[in-house]
N, CA, C and O of each residue as an XYZ file, in Angstrom:
568
protein
N     -20.429    -83.802     -9.748
C     -21.974    -83.167     -8.856
C     -21.690    -82.206     -8.797
O     -20.682    -81.702     -8.303
N     -23.148    -81.466     -9.654
C     -23.160    -79.995     -9.443
C     -23.876    -79.453     -8.356
O     -25.048    -79.741     -8.112
N     -22.921    -78.372     -7.448
C     -22.972    -77.419     -6.733
C     -24.229    -76.759     -6.308
O     -24.799    -76.461     -7.358
N     -24.912    -76.398     -5.352
C     -26.002    -75.484     -5.415
C     -25.508    -74.676     -4.257
O     -25.641    -75.187     -3.145
N     -24.903    -73.377     -4.354
C     -24.671    -72.485     -3.468
C     -25.342    -71.522     -3.076
O     -25.496    -70.712     -3.991
N     -26.055    -71.077     -1.676
C     -26.768    -70.375     -1.139
C     -26.488    -69.036     -1.529
O     -25.447    -69.117     -2.181
N     -26.796    -68.031     -1.491
C     -26.330    -66.392     -1.326
C     -25.008    -66.047     -0.419
O     -23.982    -65.427     -0.700
N     -25.431    -66.677      0.744
C     -24.072    -66.352      1.458
C     -22.931    -66.576      1.112
O     -21.973    -65.804      1.088
N     -23.039    -68.370      0.637
C     -22.397    -69.108      0.359
C     -21.189    -68.171     -0.764
O     -19.988    -67.930     -0.637
N     -22.038    -67.886     -1.676
C     -21.619    -67.403     -3.000
C     -20.970    -66.333     -2.488
O     -19.743    -66.432     -2.489
N     -21.574    -65.044     -1.921
C     -20.478    -63.608     -1.423
C     -19.726    -64.009     -0.810
O     -18.935    -63.087     -0.611
N     -19.238    -65.310     -0.068
C     -18.130    -65.549      0.923
C     -17.494    -66.181     -0.124
O     -16.269    -66.123     -0.014
N     -17.838    -66.686     -0.972
C     -16.353    -67.461     -1.673
C     -16.330    -66.319     -2.905
O     -15.236    -66.672     -3.347
N     -16.647    -65.423     -3.622
C     -16.448    -64.212     -3.974
C     -15.369    -63.351     -3.037
O     -14.159    -63.362     -3.264
N     -15.800    -62.831     -2.280
C     -14.771    -61.925     -1.291
C     -13.627    -62.974     -1.550
O     -12.801    -62.860     -2.454
N     -13.678    -63.975     -0.676
C     -12.452    -64.636     -0.394
C     -11.461    -64.649     -1.920
O     -10.249    -64.440     -1.899
N     -12.239    -64.932     -3.180
C     -11.254    -64.662     -4.275
C     -10.900    -63.405     -4.427
O      -9.856    -63.021     -4.955
N     -11.916    -62.609     -3.885
C     -11.347    -61.137     -4.268
C      -9.979    -60.744     -3.533
O      -8.840    -60.518     -3.943
N     -10.326    -60.753     -2.808
C      -9.402    -60.747     -1.438
C      -7.793    -61.451     -2.074
O      -6.700    -60.898     -2.196
N      -8.069    -62.362     -2.273
C      -6.638    -63.396     -2.508
C      -6.287    -62.804     -3.758
O      -5.078    -62.818     -3.989
N      -7.047    -62.265     -4.660
C      -6.212    -61.580     -6.112
C      -6.018    -60.180     -5.944
O      -5.112    -59.713     -6.633
N      -6.607    -59.425     -5.238
C      -6.539    -58.267     -5.223
C      -5.445    -57.690     -4.007
O      -4.651    -56.762     -4.160
N      -5.621    -58.425     -2.893
C      -4.860    -58.347     -1.562
C      -4.041    -59.574     -0.982
O      -4.120    -60.127      0.115
N      -3.461    -59.750     -1.765
C      -2.833    -61.251     -0.519
C      -1.826    -61.017     -0.098
O      -1.079    -61.995     -0.061
N      -1.344    -59.926      0.339
C      -0.398    -60.157      1.383
C      -1.454    -59.508      2.672
O      -0.858    -59.144      3.686
N      -3.010    -59.357      2.655
C      -3.844    -59.792      3.640
C      -4.379    -61.135      3.692
O      -5.227    -61.496      4.508
N      -3.831    -61.905      2.752
C      -4.964    -62.954      2.831
C      -4.280    -64.391      3.156
O      -3.399    -64.490      2.302
N      -4.251    -65.637      4.028
C      -5.875    -65.637      4.013
C      -6.775    -64.697      4.896
O      -6.133    -64.013      5.694
N      -8.200    -64.526      4.906
C      -8.690    -63.895      5.847
C      -9.273    -64.524      6.994
O      -9.879    -65.595      6.967
N      -9.006    -63.613      8.288
C     -10.109    -64.215      9.670
C     -11.553    -63.562      9.369
O     -11.816    -62.737      8.494
N     -12.245    -64.021     10.122
C     -13.713    -64.024      9.899
C     -14.410    -62.844     10.063
O     -15.531    -62.556      9.644
N     -13.659    -62.212     10.693
C     -13.833    -60.305     10.920
C     -14.031    -59.299      9.835
O     -14.877    -58.423      9.653
N     -12.472    -59.898      8.849
C     -12.458    -59.283      7.769
C     -12.935    -60.193      6.612
O     -12.819    -59.829      5.441
N     -13.462    -61.353      6.952
C     -14.470    -61.392      5.916
C     -15.888    -61.465      5.686
O     -16.672    -61.706      4.768
N     -15.887    -61.153      6.910
C     -17.234    -60.700      6.832
C     -17.509    -59.215      6.774
O     -18.669    -58.863      6.560
N     -16.424    -58.172      6.967
C     -16.226    -56.564      6.384
C     -16.098    -56.961      4.788
O     -16.936    -56.365      4.111
N     -15.245    -57.827      4.052
C     -15.318    -58.096      2.696
C     -16.796    -58.437      2.263
O     -17.142    -57.849      1.238
N     -17.661    -59.196      2.786
C     -18.948    -59.611      2.453
C     -19.980    -58.485      2.324
O     -20.743    -58.375      1.365
N     -19.919    -57.397      3.713
C     -20.549    -56.387      3.462
C     -20.184    -55.169      2.980
O     -20.839    -54.131      3.078
N     -18.820    -55.355      2.307
C     -18.672    -53.974      1.896
C     -19.675    -53.378      0.622
O     -20.303    -53.916     -0.290
N     -19.497    -52.186      1.009
C     -20.482    -51.359      0.016
C     -20.368    -50.885     -1.175
O     -21.405    -50.421     -1.649
N     -19.128    -50.841     -2.023
C     -18.371    -50.193     -2.856
C     -18.307    -51.466     -3.859
O     -17.866    -52.450     -3.265
N     -18.572    -51.672     -4.981
C     -18.689    -53.067     -5.736
C     -19.127    -54.106     -5.411
O     -18.555    -55.164     -5.671
N     -20.374    -54.013     -4.695
C     -20.733    -54.832     -4.505
C     -22.762    -55.126     -5.155
O     -23.581    -54.304     -4.743
N     -23.095    -55.895     -5.778
C     -24.457    -55.742     -6.249
C     -24.913    -57.412     -5.702
O     -24.335    -58.407     -6.140
N     -26.013    -57.474     -4.706
C     -26.882    -56.426     -3.983
C     -25.901    -56.096     -2.503
O     -25.398    -57.114     -2.026
N     -25.650    -54.992     -1.878
C     -25.626    -54.724     -0.970
C     -25.575    -55.832      0.300
O     -26.280    -56.736     -0.148
N     -25.273    -56.123      1.209
C     -25.438    -56.946      2.374
C     -25.407    -56.718      3.262
O     -24.992    -55.560      3.230
N     -25.602    -57.058      4.561
C     -25.417    -57.066      5.939
C     -25.221    -58.461      6.740
O     -25.980    -58.886      7.611
N     -24.135    -59.034      6.298
C     -24.192    -60.566      6.895
C     -23.631    -60.220      8.614
O     -22.851    -59.311      8.899
N     -24.143    -61.020      9.432
C     -23.217    -61.363     10.757
C     -21.904    -62.439     10.727
O     -21.800    -63.286      9.840
N     -20.905    -62.282     11.839
C     -20.445    -63.456     11.842
C     -20.879    -64.468     11.750
O     -20.196    -65.166     11.000
N     -22.142    -65.207     12.345
C     -23.010    -66.302     12.209
C     -22.994    -66.983     11.056
O     -22.600    -68.060     10.609
N     -23.628    -65.868     10.671
C     -23.786    -66.498      8.850
C     -22.688    -66.794      8.030
O     -22.544    -67.876      7.462
N     -21.747    -65.646      7.945
C     -20.592    -66.028      7.710
C     -19.593    -67.289      7.977
O     -18.759    -67.710      7.176
N     -19.858    -67.790      9.260
C     -19.091    -68.756      9.760
C     -19.999    -70.380      9.061
O     -19.550    -71.460      8.677
N     -20.712    -70.100      9.114
C     -21.896    -71.185      8.540
C     -21.718    -71.364      7.377
O     -21.516    -72.490      6.922
N     -21.762    -70.158      6.565
C     -21.817    -70.612      5.163
C     -19.899    -71.255      5.159
O     -19.650    -72.161      4.364
N     -18.713    -70.707      6.072
C     -17.415    -71.017      5.407
C     -17.645    -72.592      5.867
O     -16.765    -73.406      5.588
N     -18.607    -72.933      6.438
C     -18.347    -74.658      6.929
C     -18.621    -75.590      5.935
O     -18.140    -76.631      5.490
N     -20.109    -74.421      5.635
C     -20.806    -75.479      4.347
C     -19.554    -75.481      3.347
O     -19.084    -76.553      2.966
N     -19.093    -74.401      2.982
C     -18.122    -74.261      1.763
C     -17.143    -75.475      1.855
O     -16.919    -76.339      1.007
N     -16.610    -75.312      3.128
C     -15.845    -76.235      3.551
C     -16.017    -78.048      3.279
O     -15.158    -78.812      2.839
N     -17.070    -78.283      3.603
C     -17.815    -79.694      3.246
C     -17.673    -79.664      1.951
O     -16.819    -80.518      1.716
N     -18.047    -79.124      0.848
C     -17.939    -78.839     -0.501
C     -16.035    -78.959     -1.105
O     -15.608    -79.287     -2.213
N     -15.221    -78.514      0.242
C     -13.837    -78.647     -0.754
C     -13.370    -77.389     -1.275
O     -12.339    -77.021     -1.837
N     -14.540    -76.795     -0.885
C     -14.286    -75.132     -1.646
C     -13.539    -74.113     -0.657
O     -13.161    -73.055     -1.160
N     -13.254    -74.369      0.912
C     -12.813    -73.466      1.528
C     -11.879    -74.321      2.666
O     -12.215    -75.393      3.169
N     -10.680    -73.612      2.931
C      -9.838    -74.550      3.899
C      -9.918    -73.507      5.022
O     -10.029    -72.299      4.809
N      -9.838    -74.205      6.516
C      -9.502    -73.236      7.746
C      -8.075    -73.285      7.777
O      -7.342    -74.214      7.438
N      -7.747    -72.038      8.277
C      -6.026    -71.744      8.016
C      -5.512    -71.802      9.526
O      -5.946    -70.767     10.032
N      -4.898    -72.412     10.353
C      -4.519    -72.042     11.658
C      -2.592    -71.536     11.283
O      -1.710    -72.394     11.301
N      -2.379    -70.442     11.061
C      -1.014    -69.754     11.526
C      -0.428    -69.866     12.449
O      -0.977    -70.104     13.525
N       1.010    -69.715     12.301
C       1.964    -69.908     13.607
C       1.658    -68.492     13.909
O       1.388    -67.540     13.177
N       1.764    -68.606     15.083
C       2.060    -67.069     15.454
C       0.836    -66.244     15.724
O       0.843    -65.185     16.353
N      -0.382    -66.911     15.110
C      -1.810    -65.942     14.662
C      -2.337    -67.043     16.192
O      -2.106    -68.211     16.506
N      -2.958    -66.151     16.686
C      -4.435    -66.756     17.886
C      -5.806    -66.264     17.163
O      -6.805    -65.995     17.831
N      -5.773    -66.164     15.693
C      -7.419    -66.036     15.012
C      -7.185    -66.687     13.894
O      -6.243    -66.406     13.153
N      -8.288    -67.909     13.604
C      -8.085    -68.736     12.648
C      -8.882    -67.915     11.263
O      -9.897    -67.220     11.213
N      -7.983    -68.324     10.301
C      -7.913    -67.850      9.094
C      -8.837    -68.963      7.951
O      -9.044    -70.171      8.071
N      -9.230    -68.085      6.939
C     -10.005    -68.828      5.610
C      -9.121    -68.523      4.324
O      -8.701    -67.388      4.098
N      -8.822    -69.798      3.352
C      -8.870    -69.524      1.933
C      -9.616    -70.492      1.166
O      -9.967    -71.604      1.561
N      -9.814    -70.007      0.106
C     -10.580    -70.659     -0.948
C      -9.574    -71.682     -1.548
O      -8.357    -71.515     -1.466
N     -10.015    -72.495     -2.013
C      -9.587    -73.866     -3.024
C     -10.362    -73.778     -4.304
O     -10.428    -74.764     -5.038
N     -10.888    -72.768     -4.578
C     -11.371    -72.926     -5.822
C     -10.932    -73.090     -7.086
O     -11.486    -73.727     -7.983
N      -9.624    -72.320     -7.136
C      -9.180    -72.890     -8.392
C      -8.610    -74.611     -8.546
O      -8.700    -75.343     -9.531
N      -8.112    -74.855     -7.416
C      -7.233    -76.415     -6.644
C      -8.737    -77.246     -7.607
O      -8.854    -77.924     -8.628
N      -9.619    -76.708     -6.591
C     -10.711    -77.661     -6.775
C     -11.502    -77.778     -8.268
O     -12.250    -78.643     -8.721
N     -11.063    -76.687     -8.741
C     -12.280    -77.037    -10.381
C     -10.704    -76.729    -11.258
O     -11.069    -76.686    -12.433
N      -9.867    -76.606    -11.246
C      -8.950    -76.323    -11.991
C      -8.578    -75.308    -13.104
O      -8.159    -75.486    -14.248
N      -8.929    -73.936    -12.241
C      -9.465    -72.597    -12.813
C      -8.228    -72.092    -13.007
O      -7.308    -72.469    -12.281
N      -8.039    -71.236    -13.937
C      -7.280    -70.370    -14.357
C      -7.340    -68.804    -13.729
O      -8.478    -68.363    -13.568
N      -6.248    -67.955    -13.372
C      -6.579    -66.594    -12.618
C      -7.344    -65.790    -13.716
O      -8.022    -64.873    -13.254
N      -7.377    -65.927    -14.971
C      -8.454    -65.244    -15.437
C      -9.808    -65.284    -15.107
O     -10.469    -64.322    -14.716
N     -10.432    -67.098    -15.378
C     -11.271    -67.754    -14.847
C     -11.899    -67.058    -13.705
O     -12.973    -66.457    -13.682
N     -10.734    -67.312    -12.432
C     -10.983    -66.847    -11.014
C     -11.468    -65.434    -10.693
O     -12.270    -65.177     -9.794
N     -10.802    -64.378    -11.664
C     -11.014    -62.735    -11.251
C     -12.412    -62.746    -11.910
O     -13.279    -62.427    -11.097
N     -12.950    -63.057    -13.314
C     -14.083    -63.190    -13.853
C     -15.323    -63.453    -12.661
O     -16.200    -62.683    -12.270
N     -15.022    -64.807    -12.279
C     -16.020    -65.540    -11.708
C     -16.347    -64.493    -10.204
O     -17.442    -64.039     -9.871
N     -15.190    -64.340     -9.584
C     -15.361    -63.450     -8.421
C     -16.326    -61.725     -8.797
O     -17.119    -61.219     -8.002
N     -15.983    -61.174    -10.072
C     -16.315    -60.097    -10.285
C     -17.856    -60.070    -10.680
O     -18.592    -59.164    -10.286
N     -18.298    -61.110    -11.477
C     -19.712    -61.869    -11.417
C     -20.375    -62.013    -10.084
O     -21.299    -61.340     -9.627
N     -19.713    -63.045     -9.530
C     -20.636    -63.149     -7.909
C     -20.799    -62.049     -6.905
O     -21.623    -61.898     -6.003
N     -19.687    -61.253     -7.350
C     -20.117    -59.968     -6.512
C     -20.863    -58.580     -6.815
O     -21.351    -57.789     -6.008
N     -20.810    -58.519     -8.164
C     -21.817    -57.345     -8.548
C     -22.469    -57.594    -10.011
O     -22.742    -56.729    -10.843
N     -22.684    -59.272    -10.135
C     -24.119    -59.243    -10.950
C     -23.568    -59.054    -12.680
O     -22.599    -58.538    -13.238
N     -24.917    -59.862    -13.141
C     -24.288    -59.302    -14.876
C     -23.660    -58.189    -15.562
O     -24.046    -57.032    -15.724
N     -22.530    -58.835    -15.957
C     -22.139    -57.494    -16.814
C     -21.656    -57.794    -18.343
O     -21.543    -58.919    -18.830
N     -21.373    -56.457    -19.051
C     -20.858    -56.935    -20.356
C     -19.206    -57.450    -20.257
O     -18.608    -57.442    -19.181
N     -18.602    -57.874    -21.482
C     -17.447    -58.220    -21.344
C     -16.450    -57.015    -21.470
O     -15.232    -57.132    -21.334
N     -17.185    -55.707    -21.779
C     -16.255    -54.400    -21.468
C     -16.426    -54.351    -19.811
O     -15.411    -54.362    -19.113
N     -17.264    -54.316    -19.431
C     -17.472    -53.642    -17.735
C     -16.464    -55.017    -17.015
O     -15.652    -54.863    -16.103
N     -16.695    -55.962    -17.512
C     -15.691    -57.311    -16.528
C     -14.613    -57.058    -17.315
O     -13.756    -57.099    -16.433
N     -13.877    -56.774    -18.539
C     -12.454    -56.070    -18.569
C     -11.956    -55.032    -17.249
O     -11.030    -55.179    -16.452
N     -12.841    -54.081    -17.362
C     -12.761    -52.602    -16.258
C     -12.640    -53.449    -15.088
O     -11.525    -53.702    -14.631
N     -13.732    -53.920    -14.552
C     -13.629    -54.677    -13.083
C     -12.606    -55.169    -12.880
O     -12.093    -54.729    -11.851
N     -11.965    -55.990    -13.444
C     -11.120    -57.375    -13.314
C      -9.945    -56.360    -13.224
O      -9.118    -56.805    -12.427
N      -9.622    -55.354    -13.658
C      -8.302    -54.905    -14.027
C      -7.097    -54.951    -12.596
O      -5.870    -54.994    -12.683
N      -7.815    -54.928    -11.527
C      -7.136    -54.918    -10.465
C      -6.948    -56.472     -9.730
O      -6.447    -56.519     -8.607
N      -7.365    -57.701    -10.409
C      -7.126    -58.742    -10.138
C      -6.495    -59.687    -11.144
O      -5.907    -60.751    -10.946
N      -6.792    -58.959    -12.413
C      -6.164    -60.245    -13.554
C      -5.913    -59.030    -14.620
O      -6.731    -58.111    -14.579
N      -4.940    -58.958    -15.489
C      -4.655    -58.147    -16.352
C      -5.043    -59.044    -17.874
O      -4.312    -59.964    -18.239
N      -6.317    -58.616    -18.694
C      -6.934    -59.333    -19.351
C      -6.255    -58.698    -20.923
O      -6.650    -57.616    -21.357
N      -5.658    -59.172    -21.346
C      -4.942    -58.339    -22.541
C      -5.833    -57.455    -23.793
O      -5.360    -56.525    -24.446
N      -7.166    -57.986    -23.920
C      -8.105    -57.555    -24.609
C      -9.637    -57.829    -24.440
O      -9.855    -58.663    -23.562
N     -10.639    -57.386    -24.999
C     -11.821    -58.127    -24.555
C     -12.003    -59.510    -24.913
O     -12.774    -60.176    -24.222
N     -11.235    -60.203    -26.180
C     -11.353    -61.670    -26.688
C     -10.734    -62.314    -25.588
O     -11.200    -63.428    -25.347
N      -9.878    -61.954    -24.903
C      -9.318    -62.743    -23.703
C     -10.484    -63.029    -22.622
O     -10.717    -64.203    -22.335
N     -11.155    -62.088    -22.071
C     -12.256    -61.810    -21.566
C     -12.976    -63.092    -22.136
O     -12.882    -64.287    -21.856
N     -13.688    -62.421    -22.995
C     -14.706    -63.806    -23.550
C     -14.026    -65.081    -23.987
O     -14.628    -65.737    -24.837
N     -12.917    -65.521    -23.565
C     -12.260    -66.543    -23.981
C     -12.728    -67.174    -22.714
O     -13.412    -68.191    -22.825
N     -12.426    -66.664    -21.398
C     -12.381    -66.949    -19.796
C     -13.807    -67.239    -19.738
O     -14.191    -68.123    -18.972
N     -14.552    -66.659    -20.387
C     -16.170    -66.779    -20.121
C     -16.324    -67.771    -20.641
O     -16.487    -68.627    -19.772
N     -16.384    -68.296    -21.866
C     -16.656    -69.289    -22.841
C     -16.235    -70.598    -22.005
O     -17.022    -71.526    -21.818
N     -14.493    -70.574    -21.368
C     -14.172    -71.780    -20.602
C     -15.085    -72.037    -19.531
O     -15.365    -73.170    -19.138
N     -15.598    -70.855    -19.011
C     -16.375    -71.509    -17.477
C     -17.733    -71.519    -18.117
O     -18.486    -72.078    -17.320
N     -18.322    -71.191    -19.084
C     -19.725    -71.642    -19.820
C     -19.930    -72.945    -20.574
O     -20.987    -73.426    -20.982
N     -18.359    -73.538    -20.697
C     -18.234    -74.588    -21.434
C     -17.763    -76.094    -20.371
O     -17.544    -77.247    -20.743
N     -17.731    -75.464    -18.889
C     -17.659    -76.800    -17.954
C     -18.666    -77.494    -17.691
O     -19.713    -76.859    -17.560
N     -18.715    -78.711    -17.554
C     -19.444    -79.654    -17.268
C     -19.177    -79.545    -16.022
O     -18.198    -78.968    -15.550
N     -20.422    -80.343    -15.168
C     -20.739    -80.423    -13.451
C     -19.856    -81.907    -13.193
O     -19.983    -82.739    -14.091
N     -19.252    -82.159    -12.389
C     -18.583    -83.095    -11.851
C     -19.402    -83.784    -11.485
O     -19.115    -84.826    -10.896
């Protein structure tokens, strides 16, 4: 079944993927940290201003589709959130990195994608980026 995600769900999922790959030491994210990641002004197109309630609703929708899990960590009083996109759709790290940057920054050239994914995944060359994009494009809806 194909999934249709709204703009808040997409931004939420993209921010979770980005923070998982870029700053794993701070991952999973609390609602506050995730809202801040969604509303980050650098490396985002468009820039948005979501509130905690909107992000929470997006998380619930993503959880219902199996893309996000809510995590209660030992010793923490704050609920945290983790994406499950790689497990759910069997995506490679390269595909995840490219997808995250595309979600957060919009359409780009292969060269721009290689540069902008550098802190998320090290693509060997432009052909490797193109291969990841081709694999994403060739996917059939479940």
